[in-house]
C-alpha positions as CSV (number, residue, x, y, z in Angstrom):
1,M,0.0,-0.1,-0.5
2,A,1.4,3.8,-0.4
3,N,3.6,4.7,2.6
4,N,2.1,8.5,2.8
5,R,5.4,10.0,2.4
6,L,4.6,13.1,0.2
7,D,4.9,16.5,1.4
8,S,1.7,18.8,1.1
9,P,3.3,21.1,-1.0
10,L,5.7,18.9,-2.5
11,R,9.2,21.0,-3.4
12,G,12.2,20.6,-5.2
13,I,13.1,18.3,-8.2
14,V,11.2,15.1,-9.2
15,P,13.1,13.6,-12.2
16,P,10.2,11.9,-14.7
17,L,12.6,8.9,-14.7
18,V,12.9,7.0,-18.4
19,T,11.9,3.4,-18.3
20,P,15.2,1.2,-19.2
21,L,14.1,-1.5,-21.4
22,T,16.1,-5.1,-22.6
23,S,16.0,-6.0,-25.9
24,D,12.7,-7.6,-25.7
25,E,11.3,-4.4,-24.4
26,E,10.8,-6.0,-20.7
27,L,11.7,-3.9,-17.7
28,D,15.4,-3.1,-17.3
29,R,15.2,-4.0,-13.7
30,E,19.3,-3.6,-12.8
31,A,19.5,-0.4,-15.3
32,L,16.8,0.6,-13.2
33,V,18.4,0.2,-9.8
34,R,21.5,2.1,-11.1
35,L,19.2,4.7,-12.2
36,V,17.3,5.2,-8.9
37,Q,20.5,4.9,-7.2
38,H,21.7,7.7,-9.2
39,V,19.2,10.1,-9.0
40,L,18.9,9.9,-5.4
41,S,22.4,10.2,-5.0
42,G,21.9,13.6,-6.5
43,G,19.4,15.1,-3.7
44,V,15.9,14.9,-5.5
45,N,12.8,15.8,-3.6
46,G,10.7,12.6,-5.5
47,L,10.3,10.4,-8.8
48,F,7.9,10.8,-11.4
49,V,7.2,7.3,-12.9
50,L,5.1,6.6,-16.2
51,G,5.2,10.2,-17.3
52,T,5.9,11.4,-21.2
53,T,9.7,11.1,-20.4
54,G,9.0,8.3,-19.4
55,E,7.2,7.1,-22.2
56,G,4.3,6.0,-20.1
57,P,1.9,5.7,-22.8
58,S,3.5,3.8,-25.2
59,L,4.1,0.8,-22.5
60,P,2.3,-2.9,-22.0
61,Y,0.3,-2.4,-18.9
62,R,2.5,-5.4,-16.8
63,V,5.6,-2.9,-18.4
64,R,4.1,-0.4,-16.4
65,A,3.2,-2.6,-13.2
66,A,6.5,-3.7,-13.2
67,M,7.9,-0.2,-13.5
68,I,6.4,0.7,-10.6
69,E,6.8,-1.7,-8.4
70,A,10.1,-1.7,-9.1
71,T,10.5,1.6,-8.5
72,C,8.8,2.1,-5.2
73,E,11.1,-1.0,-4.1
74,V,14.4,0.8,-4.9
75,A,13.5,3.6,-3.9
76,S,12.5,2.5,-0.3
77,G,10.7,5.6,1.4
78,R,13.8,7.7,0.7
79,A,11.5,9.6,-1.8
80,P,8.0,9.9,-2.7
81,V,6.7,8.1,-6.3
82,L,4.5,9.6,-8.2
83,V,3.2,7.4,-10.6
84,G,1.8,8.5,-14.2
85,V,-2.2,7.4,-14.9
86,T,-2.5,8.8,-18.7
87,D,-5.1,6.9,-20.7
88,T,-7.2,7.2,-23.4
89,S,-9.7,5.6,-20.8
90,L,-10.4,6.8,-17.5
91,A,-11.7,3.5,-16.0
92,E,-7.8,2.6,-17.1
93,A,-6.1,4.9,-15.5
94,I,-8.2,4.3,-12.7
95,D,-6.8,1.0,-12.2
96,M,-3.8,2.3,-12.6
97,A,-4.0,4.2,-9.6
98,E,-4.7,1.4,-8.1
99,V,-1.6,-0.4,-9.4
100,A,0.2,2.6,-7.6
101,A,-1.1,2.3,-4.7
102,D,-0.6,-1.1,-4.4
103,G,3.1,-1.2,-5.5
104,G,3.9,1.6,-2.6
105,A,3.6,4.6,-4.7
106,D,2.2,7.9,-2.8
107,A,0.2,9.9,-5.8
108,V,-0.9,9.7,-9.1
109,V,-0.5,12.1,-11.7
110,F,-3.3,12.5,-14.4
111,A,-3.3,14.4,-17.7
112,P,-5.9,14.5,-20.0
113,P,-7.3,11.7,-22.2
114,C,-6.5,12.4,-25.8
115,Y,-7.8,10.8,-29.4
116,F,-10.9,12.4,-28.6
117,P,-11.2,15.7,-28.1
118,I,-12.4,16.6,-24.8
119,D,-14.0,19.7,-23.2
120,Q,-13.6,21.5,-20.1
121,A,-16.5,20.1,-18.4
122,D,-15.7,16.4,-19.3
123,L,-12.2,17.2,-18.2
124,V,-13.5,18.2,-14.7
125,I,-16.0,15.5,-14.5
126,A,-12.6,13.1,-15.6
127,A,-10.7,14.6,-12.8
128,R,-13.3,14.6,-10.0
129,R,-13.9,10.9,-10.7
130,L,-10.3,10.0,-10.5
131,A,-10.0,11.8,-7.3
132,Q,-12.9,10.2,-6.3
133,E,-12.2,6.6,-6.5
134,S,-8.0,6.6,-7.0
135,P,-6.6,5.3,-3.5
136,L,-3.9,8.1,-4.3
137,P,-4.1,11.9,-4.1
138,V,-3.9,13.0,-7.6
139,M,-1.8,15.8,-9.3
140,L,-2.7,17.2,-12.4
141,Y,-0.8,17.2,-15.9
142,N,-1.2,20.2,-18.7
143,M,0.7,19.1,-21.8
144,P,-1.1,20.2,-23.9
145,A,1.3,19.9,-27.3
146,L,0.7,16.1,-26.8
147,T,-2.7,15.7,-25.6
148,K,-4.5,18.6,-27.4
149,A,-6.0,20.3,-24.6
150,V,-5.7,22.2,-21.8
151,F,-6.1,22.0,-17.8
152,E,-7.2,26.0,-18.1
153,P,-6.9,27.8,-15.0
154,E,-10.8,28.2,-14.6
155,T,-10.7,24.6,-14.6
156,V,-7.7,24.4,-12.1
157,R,-10.2,26.9,-9.9
158,E,-13.1,24.5,-10.0
159,L,-10.6,20.9,-8.7
160,L,-9.7,23.3,-5.9
161,D,-12.6,22.1,-4.1
162,E,-11.3,18.2,-4.4
163,P,-9.3,17.7,-1.6
164,K,-7.3,14.7,-2.9
165,V,-6.3,17.0,-6.1
166,I,-3.3,17.9,-4.7
167,G,-1.4,20.2,-7.6
168,L,-0.3,20.5,-11.5
169,K,2.6,20.2,-13.3
170,D,2.5,22.1,-16.5
171,S,4.3,21.6,-19.4
172,S,3.3,23.6,-21.9
173,G,6.1,26.4,-21.7
174,D,3.5,29.3,-21.2
175,L,5.0,31.2,-18.3
176,A,1.7,33.1,-18.9
177,Y,-0.5,30.5,-18.1
178,F,2.0,29.2,-15.2
179,E,1.3,32.6,-13.9
180,R,-2.3,32.8,-14.2
181,V,-2.5,28.9,-12.8
182,Q,-0.2,29.9,-9.6
183,S,-2.9,33.7,-9.2
184,V,-5.6,30.8,-8.8
185,I,-4.0,28.2,-6.3
186,H,-3.4,30.6,-3.3
187,L,-7.1,29.0,-1.5
188,R,-5.0,26.0,-1.2
189,S,-1.6,26.2,1.1
190,D,-0.8,22.8,0.3
191,W,-1.0,22.8,-3.6
192,T,2.1,22.0,-5.6
193,L,2.7,23.9,-8.8
194,M,5.7,22.5,-11.0
195,A,7.2,23.2,-14.3
196,G,8.6,20.7,-17.0
197,P,10.7,22.5,-19.0
198,E,13.6,22.7,-17.4
199,H,15.0,25.7,-19.3
200,L,12.1,27.8,-17.2
201,L,13.0,26.2,-13.9
202,A,14.4,29.6,-12.6
203,E,11.8,31.9,-14.0
204,T,9.1,29.4,-12.7
205,V,10.4,29.5,-9.2
206,A,10.6,33.1,-9.4
207,L,6.9,33.4,-10.1
208,G,6.2,31.5,-7.3
209,G,6.5,27.6,-8.5
210,D,7.6,24.8,-6.0
211,G,10.3,23.2,-8.4
212,G,10.4,21.4,-11.5
213,V,9.8,17.6,-13.3
214,C,13.1,18.2,-15.1
215,G,14.2,15.6,-17.8
216,G,17.8,16.2,-17.4
217,A,17.8,15.2,-14.1
218,N,17.8,11.9,-14.8
219,L,21.6,12.8,-16.5
220,Y,22.7,15.6,-13.8
221,P,20.4,15.2,-10.8
222,G,22.6,17.4,-8.3
223,L,22.5,20.1,-10.8
224,F,19.1,21.1,-10.9
225,V,18.9,20.0,-7.7
226,A,21.2,23.0,-6.8
227,L,19.6,25.1,-9.3
228,Y,16.3,25.1,-7.8
229,E,18.0,25.8,-4.2
230,A,20.2,28.8,-5.8
231,C,16.8,30.5,-6.5
232,V,14.9,29.7,-3.5
233,A,17.7,31.4,-1.8
234,D,17.9,34.2,-4.9
235,R,21.6,33.6,-5.4
236,T,21.9,35.5,-8.7
237,D,25.0,34.4,-9.9
238,E,25.1,31.2,-8.4
239,V,21.5,30.7,-11.3
240,R,23.3,32.7,-13.9
241,R,26.2,30.1,-14.0
242,L,24.0,26.9,-13.4
243,K,21.1,28.2,-15.9
244,Q,23.6,28.5,-18.5
245,L,24.7,24.6,-18.2
246,V,21.3,23.5,-18.0
247,E,20.8,25.8,-21.6
248,R,23.7,23.8,-23.1
249,L,22.4,20.0,-21.9
250,S,19.3,21.1,-23.8
251,K,21.4,20.7,-26.9
252,L,20.9,16.6,-26.3
253,Y,17.1,17.6,-27.2
254,T,17.6,18.8,-30.8
255,L,19.0,15.7,-31.7
256,G,16.2,13.8,-32.6
257,R,14.4,14.1,-36.2
258,N,10.6,14.2,-33.4
259,P,10.5,16.9,-31.4
260,A,7.8,14.9,-29.4
261,L,10.7,12.2,-28.5
262,A,13.5,14.7,-28.4
263,V,13.8,14.4,-24.8
264,I,13.4,11.5,-24.8
265,Q,15.9,10.1,-27.4
266,G,18.3,12.4,-25.7
267,V,18.3,11.6,-22.1
268,K,18.5,8.3,-23.1
269,A,21.5,8.4,-25.3
270,G,22.8,10.2,-22.1
271,L,21.9,7.5,-19.9
272,A,23.7,4.8,-22.5
273,Q,26.9,7.0,-22.6
274,R,27.0,7.0,-18.8
275,G,26.4,3.0,-18.9
276,I,23.0,3.2,-16.9
277,C,20.7,2.2,-18.9
278,S,20.1,1.2,-22.9
279,S,19.3,4.2,-25.4
280,R,16.1,1.9,-26.4
281,L,12.5,3.3,-27.0
282,C,9.4,1.2,-27.0
283,S,8.2,0.4,-30.1
284,P,7.4,1.5,-32.6
285,F,9.8,4.3,-31.6
286,S,13.5,4.2,-32.4
287,A,16.3,5.6,-30.5
288,L,19.1,8.2,-31.6
289,C,20.9,6.9,-34.8
290,N,24.9,5.9,-33.7
291,G,26.0,8.9,-36.0
292,E,24.7,11.3,-33.3
293,S,26.2,9.2,-30.3
294,R,29.9,11.2,-30.9
295,A,27.6,14.3,-30.4
296,V,25.8,13.3,-27.5
297,R,29.4,12.0,-25.9
298,E,31.0,15.7,-26.6
299,L,28.5,17.7,-25.0
300,L,28.0,15.5,-22.1
301,A,32.2,16.0,-21.6
302,D,31.7,19.6,-21.9
303,I,29.4,19.6,-19.1
304,D,31.2,17.4,-17.1
305,A,34.6,19.6,-17.5
306,S,32.5,22.7,-16.7
307,L,31.2,21.1,-13.0
308,T,34.9,20.1,-12.6
309,A,36.2,23.2,-13.0
310,D,33.7,25.1,-11.1
311,P,31.7,22.3,-9.0
312,A,29.9,24.9,-6.8
313,E,28.7,21.8,-4.1
314,V,27.3,20.5,-7.2
315,S,27.4,16.6,-7.0
316,C,25.9,14.9,-10.3
């Protein structure tokens, strides 16, 4: 059952873990152990599995269940585990929330169902039903580029009266939207508002955000933790220096041809270079080509050299 380790509000860096896969597309448990140990050693504040970076919607249900169980087992109470349950079927999302609770997770994360367009009234109904039937708290996930739907600020306001809806992760990259949501959630002191796009971490924290769900933290957890802490402490020079490293890391996400997959491909390619997991994506999607591995290696070496030259207490 769930372990109720989730702070209210949750703050800091919560990496959206990649899902390590074997050659036959089952969960690579040994690689997952290496990955979880790596990010926890960087001081992160939680783990998010089966999100976009984790290829959640592409994975077979058996692999999703295995990922939940194994992550909770490896984390072993050292950090809360949040589980993406987004699905085209609301019933399947509710079932996956049960699986997450049985596996030991602490919250679920819900983006709008995709394929059929959904209006705001039906989105409220879906979020309410999930909150009422899920054994775990629910964090909303605004990902309009992929779901083609937005949790509008008024919808967020309406859902504030659901006590088990505890926050929102915004991956829109729209600072004006983030600010509008920030302006409506003051009615709930226990609400979490986090940003997905890592290049906007400093800006969203300055607007009152609670942290980031940053794909690059799979590779450099300590870098993102240090940036978040520098933002909270208003150490301007340190923020500027660390933000530049994060922006350099973002070049990793320009190597793939499919913008929707580029972060996953780049992060997995970087982790493969580190010997943590393979670069495989779930079928039918492909990893970066071998010809791009040199660019990945050179980029990581450049960032490593910068961190070594001026570590500033960053343990990556």
